[in-house]
N, CA and C atoms as a LAMMPS dump frame, in Angstrom:
ITEM: TIMESTEP
0
ITEM: NUMBER OF ATOMS
249
ITEM: BOX BOUNDS ff ff ff
-5.0000000000000000e+02 5.0000000000000000e+02
-5.0000000000000000e+02 5.0000000000000000e+02
-5.0000000000000000e+02 5.0000000000000000e+02
ITEM: ATOMS id mol type element x y z
1 1 1 N 96.628 109.73 211.734
2 1 2 C 96.218 109.254 213.044
3 1 3 C 95.662 108.233 212.953
4 2 1 N 95.911 107.311 213.806
5 2 2 C 95.455 105.943 213.88
6 2 3 C 94.701 105.706 214.916
7 3 1 N 93.919 105.138 215.456
8 3 2 C 92.642 104.778 216.783
9 3 3 C 92.293 103.38 216.36
10 4 1 N 93.078 102.751 217.28
11 4 2 C 92.659 101.279 218.216
12 4 3 C 91.241 100.339 217.648
13 5 1 N 91.35 99.41 217.413
14 5 2 C 90.484 98.778 217.764
15 5 3 C 90.112 97.989 218.798
16 6 1 N 89.442 98.067 219.403
17 6 2 C 89.812 97.548 221.481
18 6 3 C 88.472 96.69 221.596
19 7 1 N 88.253 95.23 221.989
20 7 2 C 87.331 94.728 222.591
21 7 3 C 87.187 94.495 223.794
22 8 1 N 86.718 93.753 224.195
23 8 2 C 86.822 93.911 225.849
24 8 3 C 87.024 92.293 225.925
25 9 1 N 87.641 91.476 226.851
26 9 2 C 88.435 89.964 227.078
27 9 3 C 88.111 89.608 228.461
28 10 1 N 87.189 88.455 228.43
29 10 2 C 87.569 88.251 230.153
30 10 3 C 87.813 87.27 229.119
31 11 1 N 88.092 86.196 230.481
32 11 2 C 88.817 84.645 230.687
33 11 3 C 88.057 83.512 231.259
34 12 1 N 87.557 83.063 231.068
35 12 2 C 86.236 81.796 232.014
36 12 3 C 87.197 80.373 232.458
37 13 1 N 86.921 79.952 233.532
38 13 2 C 87.691 78.725 233.822
39 13 3 C 86.487 78.146 234.701
40 14 1 N 86.785 76.988 234.121
41 14 2 C 85.682 75.771 234.885
42 14 3 C 86.581 75.281 236.207
43 15 1 N 85.53 75.94 237.293
44 15 2 C 86.477 76.228 238.738
45 15 3 C 85.781 73.865 239.148
46 16 1 N 84.565 73.833 238.727
47 16 2 C 83.959 72.407 239.024
48 16 3 C 83.012 72.287 238.309
49 17 1 N 83.7 70.314 237.986
50 17 2 C 82.781 69.796 236.914
51 17 3 C 80.596 69.743 237.555
52 18 1 N 79.817 70.311 237.195
53 18 2 C 78.795 69.319 237.272
54 18 3 C 78.635 67.986 236.896
55 19 1 N 77.581 67.7 238.222
56 19 2 C 76.95 65.955 237.989
57 19 3 C 76.759 65.641 236.882
58 20 1 N 76.448 64.446 236.202
59 20 2 C 76.442 63.444 235.252
60 20 3 C 74.918 64.032 234.928
61 21 1 N 74.335 64.062 235.59
62 21 2 C 72.464 64.806 235.743
63 21 3 C 71.951 66.298 235.002
64 22 1 N 73.601 66.451 236.083
65 22 2 C 73.684 68.351 235.379
66 22 3 C 74.521 68.529 234.146
67 23 1 N 74.883 67.478 233.406
68 23 2 C 75.547 67.977 232.341
69 23 3 C 75.53 69.551 231.505
70 24 1 N 76.539 70.337 231.55
71 24 2 C 75.82 71.613 230.638
72 24 3 C 76.961 72.234 229.632
73 25 1 N 76.874 72.809 229.213
74 25 2 C 76.485 72.982 227.146
75 25 3 C 78.252 73.364 227.424
76 26 1 N 77.978 74.509 227.803
77 26 2 C 79.551 75.338 228.685
78 26 3 C 80.179 74.791 229.177
79 27 1 N 80.134 74.344 230.043
80 27 2 C 80.975 73.658 231.118
81 27 3 C 81.852 72.538 230.443
82 28 1 N 81.274 71.589 229.714
83 28 2 C 82.054 70.592 228.459
84 28 3 C 82.553 71.261 227.56
85 29 1 N 82.488 71.903 226.923
86 29 2 C 83.618 72.817 226.025
87 29 3 C 84.327 73.006 226.823
88 30 1 N 83.963 74.427 228.108
89 30 2 C 86.088 74.038 228.724
90 30 3 C 86.534 72.807 229.154
91 31 1 N 86.122 71.824 229.442
92 31 2 C 86.687 70.784 229.849
93 31 3 C 87.722 70.414 229.126
94 32 1 N 87.13 70.175 227.381
95 32 2 C 87.493 69.853 225.801
96 32 3 C 88.648 70.628 225.682
97 33 1 N 88.412 72.215 226.606
98 33 2 C 89.547 72.743 225.724
99 33 3 C 90.838 73.642 226.985
100 34 1 N 91.347 72.802 227.782
101 34 2 C 92.23 73.462 228.62
102 34 3 C 91.478 73.858 230.066
103 35 1 N 89.952 73.745 230.402
104 35 2 C 89.418 74.226 231.415
105 35 3 C 89.457 75.728 231.703
106 36 1 N 90.093 76.191 230.303
107 36 2 C 89.729 77.916 230.133
108 36 3 C 89.823 78.366 228.734
109 37 1 N 88.916 79.385 228.288
110 37 2 C 88.531 79.997 226.907
111 37 3 C 88.518 81.409 227.557
112 38 1 N 88.273 82.084 226.703
113 38 2 C 87.855 83.509 226.092
114 38 3 C 86.52 83.214 226.058
115 39 1 N 86.004 84.27 226.737
116 39 2 C 84.4 84.438 227.041
117 39 3 C 84.017 83.96 225.152
118 40 1 N 84.501 85.416 224.812
119 40 2 C 84.155 85.79 223.204
120 40 3 C 84.477 83.844 222.314
121 41 1 N 85.349 83.029 222.464
122 41 2 C 86.192 81.917 222.368
123 41 3 C 85.122 80.625 222.592
124 42 1 N 84.417 80.598 224.225
125 42 2 C 83.688 80.376 224.591
126 42 3 C 82.245 80.351 223.665
127 43 1 N 81.158 81.346 223.237
128 43 2 C 80.501 81.904 222.847
129 43 3 C 80.396 81.677 221.543
130 44 1 N 81.295 81.25 220.339
131 44 2 C 81.962 81.543 219.493
132 44 3 C 81.659 79.323 219.239
133 45 1 N 82.173 79.257 220.861
134 45 2 C 82.356 77.082 220.315
135 45 3 C 81.155 76.414 220.702
136 46 1 N 80.035 77.644 221.321
137 46 2 C 78.95 77.044 222.111
138 46 3 C 77.708 76.976 220.787
139 47 1 N 78.134 77.427 219.597
140 47 2 C 76.441 77.304 218.602
141 47 3 C 75.117 78.299 218.981
142 48 1 N 74.76 78.637 220.552
143 48 2 C 74.336 79.69 220.938
144 48 3 C 73.823 80.78 220.48
145 49 1 N 73.169 81.573 220.397
146 49 2 C 72.635 82.691 220.004
147 49 3 C 73.149 83.788 221.352
148 50 1 N 73.562 84.79 221.182
149 50 2 C 74.315 85.775 221.755
150 50 3 C 73.379 85.974 223.507
151 51 1 N 71.962 85.877 222.797
152 51 2 C 70.983 86.005 224.078
153 51 3 C 71.289 84.948 224.975
154 52 1 N 70.83 83.674 224.671
155 52 2 C 70.726 82.39 225.432
156 52 3 C 72.119 81.817 225.604
157 53 1 N 73.518 82.344 224.923
158 53 2 C 75.029 82.211 225.788
159 53 3 C 74.497 82.574 227.121
160 54 1 N 74.328 83.939 227.186
161 54 2 C 74.452 85.023 228.354
162 54 3 C 74.079 84.083 229.641
163 55 1 N 72.205 83.821 228.813
164 55 2 C 71.817 83.534 230.035
165 55 3 C 72.136 81.952 230.584
166 56 1 N 72.503 81.299 229.857
167 56 2 C 73.19 79.664 229.925
168 56 3 C 74.579 80.474 231.245
169 57 1 N 75.631 80.675 230.381
170 57 2 C 76.566 81.731 231.6
171 57 3 C 76.608 82.009 232.464
172 58 1 N 75.311 82.59 232.771
173 58 2 C 74.684 82.972 233.817
174 58 3 C 74.344 81.971 234.905
175 59 1 N 73.652 80.59 234.656
176 59 2 C 73.128 79.589 234.875
177 59 3 C 74.801 79.026 235.763
178 60 1 N 75.868 78.399 234.912
179 60 2 C 76.477 78.091 235.067
180 60 3 C 77.775 78.759 236.119
181 61 1 N 77.319 80.075 236.087
182 61 2 C 78.148 80.947 237.437
183 61 3 C 77.654 80.217 238.584
184 62 1 N 76.446 80.811 238.551
185 62 2 C 75.5 81.074 239.63
186 62 3 C 75.536 79.415 240.348
187 63 1 N 75.841 78.665 239.556
188 63 2 C 76.112 77.677 240.167
189 63 3 C 77.467 76.74 241.025
190 64 1 N 78.721 78.114 240.688
191 64 2 C 79.177 77.884 240.584
192 64 3 C 81.017 77.006 239.628
193 65 1 N 80.17 76.361 238.502
194 65 2 C 80.803 75.825 237.715
195 65 3 C 81.553 76.882 236.715
196 66 1 N 81.419 77.651 236.783
197 66 2 C 82.468 78.345 235.968
198 66 3 C 82.536 80.289 236.345
199 67 1 N 83.928 80.593 236.463
200 67 2 C 84.067 82.008 236.974
201 67 3 C 85.39 82.32 236.727
202 68 1 N 85.035 83.815 236.241
203 68 2 C 86.146 84.77 235.785
204 68 3 C 87.817 84.253 235.893
205 69 1 N 88.629 83.733 235.046
206 69 2 C 89.942 83.491 235.996
207 69 3 C 90.65 84.876 235.808
208 70 1 N 90.472 85.623 235.243
209 70 2 C 90.569 87.681 234.952
210 70 3 C 89.78 88.503 235.56
211 71 1 N 89.83 89.243 235.469
212 71 2 C 88.904 90.25 235.554
213 71 3 C 89.298 90.663 233.544
214 72 1 N 88.061 91.312 233.508
215 72 2 C 87.614 91.983 231.836
216 72 3 C 88.49 93.129 231.749
217 73 1 N 89.735 92.551 230.512
218 73 2 C 90.453 93.714 229.982
219 73 3 C 90.246 94.377 228.316
220 74 1 N 90.924 95.322 228.452
221 74 2 C 90.546 96.251 227.116
222 74 3 C 92.127 95.707 226.036
223 75 1 N 91.617 95.2 225.015
224 75 2 C 92.877 94.448 224.224
225 75 3 C 92.706 94.89 223.183
226 76 1 N 94.057 95.563 222.111
227 76 2 C 93.508 96.099 221.096
228 76 3 C 93.913 94.606 220.205
229 77 1 N 92.699 95.616 219.454
230 77 2 C 92.814 93.97 217.724
231 77 3 C 93.156 94.963 216.829
232 78 1 N 93.153 95.616 216.057
233 78 2 C 93.989 96.175 215.061
234 78 3 C 93.981 97.497 214.93
235 79 1 N 94.691 97.837 214.235
236 79 2 C 94.75 99.557 214.493
237 79 3 C 94.274 99.774 212.953
238 80 1 N 93.196 101.083 213.43
239 80 2 C 92.813 101.689 211.944
240 80 3 C 93.719 102.733 211.53
241 81 1 N 94.199 103.16 210.27
242 81 2 C 94.707 104.649 210.084
243 81 3 C 93.338 105.568 209.575
244 82 1 N 93.453 106.553 210.268
245 82 2 C 92.473 107.906 209.586
246 82 3 C 93.204 109.134 209.037
247 83 1 N 93.18 109.695 208.104
248 83 2 C 92.855 110.945 207.825
249 83 3 C 92.336 111.836 207.874
């Protein structure tokens, strides 16, 4: 029997760049990567601890700089076999 390993995937995109004074780390990362990355890849590029990442993401989304480009969806990462 095979049970799929899944993960929740959310795409984030840069909506508008903040002013030079308000430059933020996550917006800058998105700008370098065609303005769109999955949440997991953005976190990996940020180098932040997971809690700090989500605090920063919440701030940048509240300011209207970043938004979800597609709703979160479950994707199969790999399938594992169980005997």
